C-alpha positions as CSV (number, residue, x, y, z in Angstrom):
1,X,102.2,96.8,-73.8
2,X,100.9,95.0,-77.3
3,X,98.8,95.4,-79.9
4,X,95.8,92.9,-80.9
5,X,94.0,92.8,-84.6
6,X,93.0,93.7,-86.3
7,X,89.8,93.1,-85.1
8,X,86.9,92.6,-88.0
9,X,83.8,92.1,-87.8
10,X,82.9,88.3,-88.9
11,X,81.8,85.6,-87.9
12,X,84.5,83.3,-85.8
13,X,84.7,79.4,-85.9
14,X,84.3,77.8,-82.5
15,X,84.0,74.3,-80.7
16,X,80.8,72.7,-79.8
17,X,78.8,69.8,-79.0
18,X,75.6,70.0,-81.0
19,X,72.6,67.5,-81.6
20,X,72.7,66.1,-85.2
21,X,70.7,68.6,-87.1
22,X,70.2,71.0,-85.2
23,X,73.6,72.9,-85.0
24,X,74.0,76.4,-84.6
25,X,76.1,77.7,-87.7
26,X,77.9,80.4,-88.7
27,X,77.3,82.5,-92.6
28,X,79.9,81.0,-94.8
29,X,80.6,84.6,-96.2
30,X,80.5,88.2,-94.6
31,X,81.6,91.7,-95.8
32,X,83.9,94.0,-94.1
33,X,81.5,97.0,-94.3
34,X,82.4,97.9,-90.6
35,X,86.1,98.1,-91.1
36,X,88.7,97.1,-88.7
37,X,90.2,98.1,-85.0
38,X,92.8,97.6,-83.0
39,X,93.1,96.9,-79.6
40,X,95.8,97.9,-77.5
41,X,96.5,96.5,-74.2
42,X,98.9,96.3,-70.9
43,X,99.9,94.2,-68.5
44,X,100.7,95.5,-64.9
45,X,103.1,93.2,-63.9
46,X,103.0,94.3,-60.4
47,X,98.8,93.6,-59.6
48,X,98.7,91.4,-62.6
49,X,96.1,93.9,-64.1
50,X,95.3,93.9,-67.7
51,X,94.5,97.4,-69.3
52,X,92.6,97.3,-73.1
53,X,91.5,100.2,-75.0
54,X,90.4,99.9,-78.9
55,X,91.3,102.4,-81.8
56,X,90.4,102.1,-85.3
57,X,94.1,102.9,-86.3
58,X,97.5,101.7,-85.1
59,X,99.2,105.2,-86.0
60,X,101.7,106.8,-83.5
61,X,99.2,109.3,-82.1
62,X,96.9,106.5,-81.3
63,X,99.7,104.6,-79.3
64,X,100.7,107.8,-77.7
65,X,97.3,108.4,-76.6
66,X,97.1,104.7,-75.3
67,X,100.4,106.1,-73.4
68,X,99.3,109.0,-71.6
69,X,95.5,106.9,-70.7
70,X,98.7,104.3,-68.7
71,X,100.6,107.1,-67.4
72,X,97.4,108.6,-66.0
73,X,96.9,105.4,-63.8
74,X,100.3,106.4,-62.0
75,X,101.8,108.6,-59.8
76,X,104.2,110.9,-61.5
77,X,106.9,110.2,-60.0
78,X,106.8,106.5,-60.1
79,X,108.9,105.5,-63.5
80,X,107.0,103.3,-65.8
81,X,108.9,100.7,-67.7
82,X,107.3,99.7,-70.8
83,X,108.0,96.6,-72.7
84,X,107.1,96.4,-76.4
85,X,108.1,95.0,-79.7
86,X,109.7,96.8,-82.7
87,X,106.7,98.1,-84.4
88,X,107.3,101.5,-85.8
89,X,104.9,103.8,-84.1
90,X,106.8,102.8,-81.0
91,X,109.8,104.5,-82.3
92,X,108.3,107.7,-83.4
93,X,109.8,110.9,-82.6
94,X,107.1,112.3,-81.2
95,X,106.6,108.9,-78.5
96,X,109.9,109.1,-77.5
97,X,110.4,112.5,-76.7
98,X,107.2,112.2,-75.0
99,X,108.4,108.8,-72.4
100,X,111.1,111.3,-71.5
101,X,109.5,114.1,-70.4
102,X,107.1,111.8,-68.7
103,X,109.2,109.6,-66.5
104,X,108.7,106.6,-69.0
105,X,111.3,103.5,-70.1
106,X,110.4,102.2,-72.9
107,X,111.9,98.6,-73.7
108,X,112.4,97.2,-77.2
109,X,112.1,93.4,-77.5
110,X,114.4,92.1,-79.8
111,X,113.5,91.5,-83.4
112,X,111.4,88.1,-84.0
113,X,111.2,87.2,-80.2
114,X,107.6,89.2,-79.2
115,X,106.8,86.0,-77.0
116,X,109.7,87.8,-74.7
117,X,107.4,90.2,-74.0
118,X,104.4,88.6,-71.5
119,X,101.1,90.1,-72.4
120,X,101.7,87.8,-75.8
121,X,100.3,84.7,-73.7
122,X,97.0,86.7,-72.5
123,X,95.8,87.1,-76.1
124,X,95.5,83.6,-76.5
125,X,92.7,83.3,-73.7
126,X,90.9,86.4,-75.5
127,X,90.7,84.6,-78.5
128,X,89.3,81.8,-76.7
129,X,87.2,83.2,-74.4
130,X,85.7,86.1,-76.8
131,X,86.4,85.1,-80.5
132,X,85.8,81.7,-80.9
133,X,82.1,80.7,-81.7
134,X,81.6,84.3,-82.1
135,X,79.0,86.5,-84.3
136,X,79.2,90.0,-83.6
137,X,77.2,92.5,-85.2
138,X,79.3,95.7,-84.3
139,X,82.6,96.6,-83.1
140,X,80.9,98.3,-80.1
141,X,79.4,94.9,-79.1
142,X,82.7,93.4,-80.1
143,X,84.4,96.1,-77.8
144,X,82.3,95.4,-75.1
145,X,82.7,91.6,-75.1
146,X,86.1,92.5,-74.7
147,X,86.0,94.9,-72.2
148,X,84.2,92.0,-70.1
149,X,86.4,89.9,-70.0
150,X,88.9,92.2,-69.4
151,X,86.8,92.9,-66.4
152,X,86.1,89.5,-65.4
153,X,89.6,88.4,-65.4
154,X,91.0,91.0,-63.4
155,X,88.5,90.5,-60.9
156,X,89.4,86.5,-61.1
157,X,93.1,86.9,-61.3
158,X,95.0,84.2,-58.8
159,X,96.4,86.6,-56.1
160,X,100.4,86.6,-56.0
161,X,99.9,86.1,-52.3
162,X,98.0,82.9,-52.3
163,X,100.4,81.7,-54.9
164,X,103.3,82.4,-52.4
165,X,101.4,80.5,-49.7
166,X,101.3,77.7,-52.0
167,X,104.6,77.3,-53.0
168,X,105.6,77.3,-49.1
169,X,105.1,73.5,-48.7
170,X,107.5,72.0,-46.5
171,X,108.8,68.2,-47.7
172,X,110.4,66.4,-45.1
């Protein structure tokens, strides 16, 4: 799991081919009157499914709330192993106590090695498909687009069994 953000309501530049004198241009200036949001995201390695929730802040209470949502998705007897970075809310006493009481093992990546967390590679496509070339008018619109992308991604992911079958090519 990892956090993505801060997400602000502003124009994001994109790429595209436009007829000369007909380009759809983004405004050059903007004001951040809506504040920012943060995306909490988790990747289930067993099913290759993404989970995402937005919060106004990134405090330990917000992180704990996201962990509780993840815990409810799995049977209580199943131990959850959550790989995360060394962000200070992840080390809060309440978070560690809750994890011990709820059969959750927190595994921290080494400092400056966030790339070891497999969810990091899913933030690039999120930027490309949701943010690039966009100008959302509200956080609700932005979060709706993120949730639509997550639903599309989970529905269209490559099935692990198909990948196994494709790798069984015999060379003679």
